[in-house]
C-alpha positions as CSV (number, residue, x, y, z in Angstrom):
1,M,96.6,101.8,95.2
2,K,96.3,104.2,98.1
3,T,97.9,104.2,101.5
4,T,96.1,105.9,104.4
5,N,97.5,109.1,105.7
6,Q,97.6,107.7,109.2
7,F,99.9,104.8,108.3
8,V,102.1,107.1,106.2
9,D,102.4,109.6,109.0
10,K,103.4,106.8,111.4
11,Q,106.0,105.5,109.0
12,R,107.5,108.9,108.6
13,R,107.6,109.6,112.3
14,S,109.5,106.3,112.8
15,I,112.0,107.3,110.1
16,G,112.3,110.8,111.7
17,L,113.0,109.4,115.2
18,L,115.6,106.9,113.9
19,C,117.3,109.7,111.9
20,L,117.2,112.0,115.0
21,L,118.8,109.4,117.2
22,S,121.6,108.7,114.6
23,V,122.4,112.4,114.1
24,L,122.3,113.2,117.8
25,L,124.8,110.3,118.6
26,L,127.1,111.5,115.8
27,G,126.8,115.1,116.9
28,A,127.7,114.3,120.5
29,R,130.7,112.3,119.3
30,I,131.9,115.2,117.2
31,K,131.3,117.7,120.1
32,L,133.3,115.5,122.6
33,T,136.1,114.3,120.4
34,H,136.5,117.2,117.9
35,E,136.9,114.5,115.2
36,F,134.9,114.6,111.9
37,F,135.9,111.2,110.5
38,M,132.5,109.7,111.0
39,L,130.7,112.4,109.0
40,F,130.6,110.0,106.0
41,L,127.7,108.4,107.9
42,I,125.5,111.4,107.0
43,W,126.3,111.0,103.3
44,N,125.6,107.2,103.5
45,L,122.3,108.0,105.2
46,F,121.4,110.5,102.4
47,L,122.1,107.7,99.9
48,A,119.9,105.4,101.9
49,F,117.0,107.8,101.5
50,I,117.1,107.7,97.7
51,P,115.3,104.3,97.2
52,W,112.7,105.3,99.8
53,L,112.1,108.6,98.0
54,I,111.8,106.7,94.7
55,S,109.2,104.3,96.1
56,Q,107.3,107.2,97.6
57,S,107.3,109.2,94.3
58,L,106.2,106.1,92.4
59,D,103.4,105.6,94.9
60,R,102.1,109.1,94.4
61,Y,102.3,108.6,90.6
62,I,100.5,105.3,90.6
63,S,97.8,106.7,93.0
64,Q,96.7,109.0,90.3
65,L,95.8,106.1,88.0
66,Q,93.2,103.4,87.9
67,R,94.4,99.8,87.0
68,K,92.1,99.8,83.9
69,E,93.8,103.0,82.8
70,L,97.3,101.4,82.7
71,K,98.9,101.6,79.3
72,W,102.2,100.4,77.9
73,S,103.7,103.8,78.6
74,H,102.7,103.5,82.3
75,H,104.2,100.0,82.5
76,G,107.4,101.4,81.0
77,I,107.6,104.1,83.5
78,L,107.0,101.6,86.3
79,L,109.7,99.3,85.0
80,G,112.3,102.2,84.7
81,A,111.5,103.5,88.1
82,T,111.8,100.0,89.6
83,L,115.1,99.4,88.0
84,L,116.4,102.8,89.2
85,W,115.1,101.9,92.7
86,L,116.9,98.6,92.6
87,A,120.2,100.2,91.6
88,F,120.1,102.4,94.6
89,L,118.6,100.0,97.1
90,P,121.9,98.4,98.3
91,N,123.0,101.8,99.6
92,A,120.4,101.6,102.4
93,P,121.4,98.4,104.3
94,Y,125.0,99.0,103.2
95,I,125.4,101.2,106.3
96,I,125.5,98.1,108.4
97,T,128.9,97.3,107.0
98,D,130.2,100.6,108.3
99,L,130.7,98.7,111.5
100,I,134.1,97.7,110.1
101,H,135.3,101.1,111.2
102,I,135.1,100.2,114.9
103,R,138.5,98.3,114.4
104,H,140.1,101.7,114.7
105,I,138.5,102.5,118.0
106,Q,139.9,101.6,121.4
107,G,139.0,102.1,125.0
108,P,135.6,103.2,126.4
109,W,134.5,104.7,123.1
110,L,134.1,101.3,121.5
111,I,130.6,100.6,122.8
112,Y,129.5,104.1,121.9
113,E,130.8,103.8,118.4
114,I,129.1,100.5,117.9
115,L,125.7,101.9,119.1
116,M,126.2,105.0,116.9
117,I,127.0,103.2,113.7
118,A,124.3,100.6,114.5
119,S,121.8,103.3,114.7
120,F,122.6,104.5,111.2
121,G,122.6,100.9,110.0
122,I,119.2,100.2,111.5
123,T,117.8,103.5,110.0
124,G,119.2,102.5,106.5
125,T,117.8,99.0,106.8
126,Y,114.4,100.3,107.9
127,L,114.3,102.6,104.9
128,A,115.2,99.7,102.6
129,F,112.5,97.5,104.1
130,Q,109.8,100.2,103.9
131,S,110.7,101.0,100.3
132,L,110.7,97.3,99.4
133,R,107.3,96.8,101.0
134,E,106.0,99.8,99.1
135,I,107.3,98.5,95.8
136,Q,105.7,95.1,96.5
137,I,102.3,96.8,96.9
138,I,102.7,98.9,93.8
139,L,103.8,95.9,91.6
140,Q,101.0,93.8,93.0
141,W,98.5,96.5,92.2
142,A,99.9,96.7,88.6
143,G,99.5,93.0,88.2
144,W,103.2,92.1,88.1
145,L,103.0,90.1,91.4
146,P,99.7,88.2,91.1
147,S,100.1,86.1,94.3
148,H,101.6,86.0,97.7
149,L,104.2,83.5,96.4
150,W,105.3,85.9,93.7
151,K,105.6,88.7,96.3
152,R,107.7,86.5,98.5
153,M,110.0,85.4,95.6
154,F,110.4,89.0,94.5
155,S,111.4,90.2,97.9
156,L,113.9,87.4,98.4
157,L,115.4,87.9,95.0
158,V,115.7,91.7,95.6
159,L,117.4,91.2,98.9
160,C,119.9,88.7,97.5
161,L,120.7,91.1,94.7
162,C,121.0,93.8,97.4
163,S,123.5,91.7,99.3
164,L,125.5,91.3,96.1
165,G,125.4,95.1,95.6
166,I,126.6,95.6,99.2
167,Y,129.6,93.4,98.4
168,I,130.3,95.3,95.2
169,G,130.2,98.6,97.1
170,R,132.1,97.5,100.3
171,V,134.8,95.3,98.8
172,L,135.0,96.2,95.1
173,R,134.4,99.8,95.9
174,Y,131.9,100.6,93.1
175,N,129.0,103.0,93.5
176,S,125.5,102.9,92.1
177,W,126.4,105.4,89.3
178,D,129.3,103.2,88.2
179,L,126.6,101.2,86.4
180,I,126.7,104.0,83.9
181,T,130.3,105.5,84.3
182,Q,132.2,102.2,84.6
183,P,130.0,99.4,83.1
184,Q,132.8,97.5,81.5
185,S,135.0,97.4,84.6
186,L,132.0,96.4,86.7
187,L,131.0,93.6,84.2
188,R,134.6,92.2,84.2
189,D,134.6,92.0,88.0
190,M,131.2,90.3,88.0
191,V,132.3,87.7,85.5
192,R,135.3,86.9,87.7
193,L,133.1,86.7,90.8
194,I,130.4,84.5,89.2
195,G,132.7,82.5,86.9
196,F,135.2,81.5,89.5
197,P,133.2,80.8,92.7
198,R,135.9,78.6,94.3
199,Q,138.5,81.4,94.1
200,N,135.9,83.8,95.7
201,L,134.6,81.7,98.6
202,S,135.1,84.6,101.1
203,A,133.1,86.9,98.8
204,W,130.2,84.4,98.5
205,L,130.3,83.8,102.2
206,M,129.8,87.5,102.8
207,I,127.0,87.7,100.1
208,A,125.2,84.6,101.5
209,S,125.4,85.6,105.1
210,M,124.1,89.1,104.3
211,S,121.4,87.6,102.1
212,L,120.3,85.4,105.0
213,F,120.3,88.3,107.5
214,L,118.3,90.6,105.2
215,C,115.8,88.0,104.1
216,L,115.0,86.8,107.7
217,S,114.9,90.4,109.0
218,F,112.5,91.4,106.3
219,I,110.3,88.4,107.0
220,V,110.1,89.5,110.6
221,F,109.5,93.1,109.5
222,Q,106.6,92.0,107.3
223,K,105.0,90.0,110.0
224,Q,105.1,93.0,112.3
225,T,103.6,95.4,109.7
226,T,101.2,93.2,107.7
227,H,98.2,94.1,110.0
228,H,99.0,97.8,109.4
229,D,98.9,97.4,105.6
230,T,95.8,99.5,104.8
231,S,96.7,99.8,101.1
232,K,93.8,99.6,98.8
233,I,94.4,97.6,95.7
234,Q,91.9,98.6,93.1
Protein backbone atom coordinates (compact mmCIF):
# COMPACT_ATOMS: atom_id res chain seq x y z
CA MET A 1 0.00 0.00 0.00
CA LYS A 2 1.53 3.28 -1.12
CA THR A 3 0.28 6.82 -0.82
CA THR A 4 1.37 9.42 -3.38
CA ASN A 5 3.79 12.06 -2.20
CA GLN A 6 1.44 14.79 -3.45
CA PHE A 7 -1.38 13.70 -1.13
CA VAL A 8 0.97 13.21 1.83
CA ASP A 9 2.42 16.69 1.31
CA LYS A 10 -1.07 18.19 1.17
CA GLN A 11 -2.05 16.38 4.36
CA ARG A 12 1.04 17.59 6.19
CA ARG A 13 0.56 21.15 5.01
CA SER A 14 -2.99 21.11 6.37
CA ILE A 15 -1.75 19.80 9.72
CA GLY A 16 1.02 22.40 9.77
CA LEU A 17 -1.38 25.27 9.09
CA LEU A 18 -3.79 24.11 11.81
CA CYS A 19 -0.93 23.81 14.30
CA LEU A 20 0.39 27.23 13.33
CA LEU A 21 -3.02 28.83 13.86
CA SER A 22 -3.40 27.17 17.25
CA VAL A 23 0.06 28.13 18.48
CA LEU A 24 -0.27 31.72 17.22
CA LEU A 25 -3.57 32.19 19.03
CA LEU A 26 -2.09 30.76 22.23
CA GLY A 27 1.08 32.82 21.88
CA ALA A 28 -0.92 36.02 21.42
CA ARG A 29 -2.97 35.22 24.52
CA ILE A 30 0.15 34.67 26.61
CA LYS A 31 1.74 37.86 25.26
CA LEU A 32 -1.30 39.99 26.04
CA THR A 33 -2.35 38.51 29.39
CA HIS A 34 1.01 37.28 30.77
CA GLU A 35 -0.86 34.15 31.90
CA PHE A 36 0.52 30.67 31.18
CA PHE A 37 -2.46 28.60 32.30
CA MET A 38 -3.42 27.46 28.79
CA LEU A 39 0.05 26.07 28.02
CA PHE A 40 -1.35 22.60 28.77
CA LEU A 41 -2.88 22.81 25.27
CA ILE A 42 0.61 22.38 23.80
CA TRP A 43 1.07 19.15 25.77
CA ASN A 44 -2.38 17.91 24.70
CA LEU A 45 -1.53 18.70 21.09
CA PHE A 46 1.71 16.73 21.43
CA LEU A 47 -0.29 13.73 22.69
CA ALA A 48 -2.67 14.16 19.74
CA PHE A 49 0.26 13.69 17.37
CA ILE A 50 1.19 10.27 18.79
CA PRO A 51 -1.53 8.19 17.05
CA TRP A 52 -0.88 10.05 13.80
CA LEU A 53 2.84 9.35 14.06
CA ILE A 54 2.12 5.68 14.80
CA SER A 55 -0.06 5.39 11.69
CA GLN A 56 2.58 7.14 9.58
CA SER A 57 5.32 4.85 10.88
CA LEU A 58 3.16 1.79 10.26
CA ASP A 59 2.45 2.99 6.73
CA ARG A 60 6.17 3.29 6.00
CA TYR A 61 6.77 -0.19 7.44
CA ILE A 62 3.98 -1.78 5.42
CA SER A 63 5.03 0.03 2.24
CA GLN A 64 8.23 -2.01 2.26
CA LEU A 65 6.28 -5.26 2.01
CA GLN A 66 4.20 -7.06 -0.58
CA ARG A 67 0.90 -8.62 0.51
CA LYS A 68 2.12 -12.09 -0.53
CA GLU A 69 5.18 -11.58 1.70
CA LEU A 70 3.10 -11.09 4.86
CA LYS A 71 3.95 -13.61 7.54
CA TRP A 72 2.56 -14.26 11.00
CA SER A 73 5.29 -12.06 12.44
CA HIS A 74 4.17 -9.17 10.24
CA HIS A 75 0.56 -9.64 11.30
CA GLY A 76 1.73 -9.67 14.92
CA ILE A 77 3.56 -6.38 14.47
CA LEU A 78 0.50 -4.94 12.73
CA LEU A 79 -1.76 -6.05 15.58
CA GLY A 80 0.55 -4.65 18.26
CA ALA A 81 0.95 -1.31 16.47
CA THR A 82 -2.81 -1.03 15.92
CA LEU A 83 -3.54 -1.67 19.60
CA LEU A 84 -0.91 0.89 20.61
CA TRP A 85 -2.46 3.36 18.16
CA LEU A 86 -5.92 2.69 19.61
CA ALA A 87 -4.68 3.28 23.16
CA PHE A 88 -3.42 6.76 22.25
CA LEU A 89 -6.12 7.73 19.77
CA PRO A 90 -8.55 9.28 22.32
CA ASN A 91 -5.89 11.88 23.16
CA ALA A 92 -6.46 13.55 19.77
CA PRO A 93 -10.18 14.47 19.88
CA TYR A 94 -9.94 14.77 23.68
CA ILE A 95 -8.80 18.37 23.18
CA ILE A 96 -12.37 19.28 22.23
CA THR A 97 -13.34 18.78 25.87
CA ASP A 98 -10.82 21.43 26.94
CA LEU A 99 -13.61 23.86 26.12
CA ILE A 100 -14.78 23.29 29.70
CA HIS A 101 -12.06 25.73 30.74
CA ILE A 102 -13.95 28.66 29.26
CA ARG A 103 -16.16 28.64 32.37
CA HIS A 104 -13.31 30.47 34.10
CA ILE A 105 -13.30 33.24 31.48
CA GLN A 106 -15.35 36.41 31.62
CA GLY A 107 -15.71 39.55 29.54
CA PRO A 108 -14.43 40.14 25.99
CA TRP A 109 -11.88 37.31 26.23
CA LEU A 110 -14.62 34.67 26.12
CA ILE A 111 -14.97 34.51 22.33
CA TYR A 112 -11.20 34.57 21.86
CA GLU A 113 -10.77 31.68 24.31
CA ILE A 114 -13.46 29.66 22.53
CA LEU A 115 -11.79 30.19 19.16
CA MET A 116 -8.34 29.37 20.54
CA ILE A 117 -9.36 26.13 22.28
CA ALA A 118 -11.54 25.18 19.31
CA SER A 119 -8.54 25.57 16.99
CA PHE A 120 -6.59 23.06 19.12
CA GLY A 121 -9.63 20.77 19.22
CA ILE A 122 -10.08 20.90 15.45
CA THR A 123 -6.38 20.16 14.95
CA GLY A 124 -6.50 17.17 17.30
CA THR A 125 -9.65 15.81 15.68
CA TYR A 126 -8.16 16.24 12.21
CA LEU A 127 -5.09 14.27 13.32
CA ALA A 128 -7.37 11.55 14.70
CA PHE A 129 -9.36 11.30 11.48
CA GLN A 130 -6.27 11.26 9.28
CA SER A 131 -4.68 8.50 11.35
CA LEU A 132 -7.92 6.47 11.40
CA ARG A 133 -8.18 6.79 7.64
CA GLU A 134 -4.58 5.64 7.26
CA ILE A 135 -5.11 2.65 9.57
CA GLN A 136 -8.22 1.70 7.57
CA ILE A 137 -6.18 1.64 4.37
CA ILE A 138 -3.41 -0.39 5.98
CA LEU A 139 -5.78 -2.98 7.47
CA GLN A 140 -7.66 -3.23 4.19
CA TRP A 141 -4.39 -3.85 2.37
CA ALA A 142 -3.48 -6.53 4.92
CA GLY A 143 -6.81 -8.28 4.34
CA TRP A 144 -8.26 -7.51 7.77
CA LEU A 145 -11.05 -5.32 6.39
CA PRO A 146 -12.19 -7.17 3.27
CA SER A 147 -15.12 -4.92 2.32
CA HIS A 148 -16.47 -1.38 2.61
CA LEU A 149 -18.91 -2.59 5.28
CA TRP A 150 -16.06 -3.92 7.40
CA LYS A 151 -14.22 -0.60 7.04
CA ARG A 152 -17.31 1.34 8.11
CA MET A 153 -17.96 -0.94 11.10
CA PHE A 154 -14.31 -0.70 12.13
CA SER A 155 -14.28 3.10 12.03
CA LEU A 156 -17.55 3.41 13.97
CA LEU A 157 -16.36 0.95 16.62
CA VAL A 158 -13.03 2.76 16.97
CA LEU A 159 -14.71 6.14 17.36
CA CYS A 160 -17.14 4.79 19.97
CA LEU A 161 -14.20 3.34 21.91
CA CYS A 162 -12.46 6.66 21.44
CA SER A 163 -15.44 8.43 23.04
CA LEU A 164 -15.26 6.03 25.96
CA GLY A 165 -11.56 6.83 26.25
CA ILE A 166 -12.33 10.56 26.28
CA TYR A 167 -14.73 10.04 29.17
CA ILE A 168 -12.12 7.98 31.01
CA GLY A 169 -9.59 10.76 30.58
CA ARG A 170 -11.77 13.80 31.19
CA VAL A 171 -13.97 12.53 34.04
CA LEU A 172 -12.13 9.57 35.58
CA ARG A 173 -8.77 11.30 34.98
CA TYR A 174 -6.87 8.31 33.62
CA ASN A 175 -4.12 8.57 30.99
CA SER A 176 -3.20 6.19 28.17
CA TRP A 177 -0.25 4.81 30.13
CA ASP A 178 -2.53 3.96 33.06
CA LEU A 179 -3.45 0.87 31.05
CA ILE A 180 -0.06 -0.37 32.24
CA THR A 181 0.53 1.52 35.49
CA GLN A 182 -2.98 1.24 36.99
CA PRO A 183 -4.77 -1.60 35.17
CA GLN A 184 -6.65 -2.89 38.22
CA SER A 185 -8.02 0.50 39.22
CA LEU A 186 -9.04 1.23 35.64
CA LEU A 187 -10.73 -2.17 35.34
CA ARG A 188 -12.73 -1.61 38.54
CA ASP A 189 -14.00 1.73 37.27
CA MET A 190 -14.93 0.18 33.94
CA VAL A 191 -16.86 -2.59 35.67
CA ARG A 192 -18.81 0.02 37.67
CA LEU A 193 -19.48 2.07 34.55
CA ILE A 194 -20.64 -0.84 32.38
CA GLY A 195 -22.25 -2.93 35.12
CA PHE A 196 -24.44 -0.14 36.52
CA PRO A 197 -25.66 1.91 33.51
CA ARG A 198 -28.64 3.43 35.35
CA GLN A 199 -26.35 4.88 38.01
CA ASN A 200 -24.13 6.33 35.28
CA LEU A 201 -26.65 7.91 32.92
CA SER A 202 -24.75 11.19 32.70
CA ALA A 203 -21.59 9.29 31.80
CA TRP A 204 -23.30 7.34 29.03
CA LEU A 205 -24.95 10.52 27.77
CA MET A 206 -21.52 12.08 27.35
CA ILE A 207 -20.12 8.95 25.70
CA ALA A 208 -23.11 8.59 23.35
CA SER A 209 -23.14 12.25 22.32
CA MET A 210 -19.38 12.25 21.71
CA SER A 211 -19.69 9.02 19.72
CA LEU A 212 -22.42 10.52 17.56
CA PHE A 213 -20.42 13.70 17.01
CA LEU A 214 -17.22 11.87 16.06
CA CYS A 215 -18.93 9.28 13.85
CA LEU A 216 -20.93 11.82 11.86
CA SER A 217 -17.93 14.14 11.58
CA PHE A 218 -15.76 11.29 10.31
CA ILE A 219 -18.36 10.30 7.72
CA VAL A 220 -18.33 13.88 6.42
CA PHE A 221 -14.51 13.88 6.53
CA GLN A 222 -14.39 10.66 4.51
CA LYS A 223 -16.77 11.98 1.88
CA GLN A 224 -14.56 15.03 1.44
CA THR A 225 -11.34 13.01 1.14
CA THR A 226 -12.41 9.81 -0.66
CA HIS A 227 -11.71 11.21 -4.13
CA HIS A 228 -8.20 12.17 -2.95
CA ASP A 229 -7.45 8.61 -1.82
CA THR A 230 -4.73 7.63 -4.22
CA SER A 231 -3.52 4.71 -2.11
CA LYS A 232 -2.55 1.68 -4.09
CA ILE A 233 -3.70 -1.59 -2.57
CA GLN A 234 -1.51 -4.30 -3.98
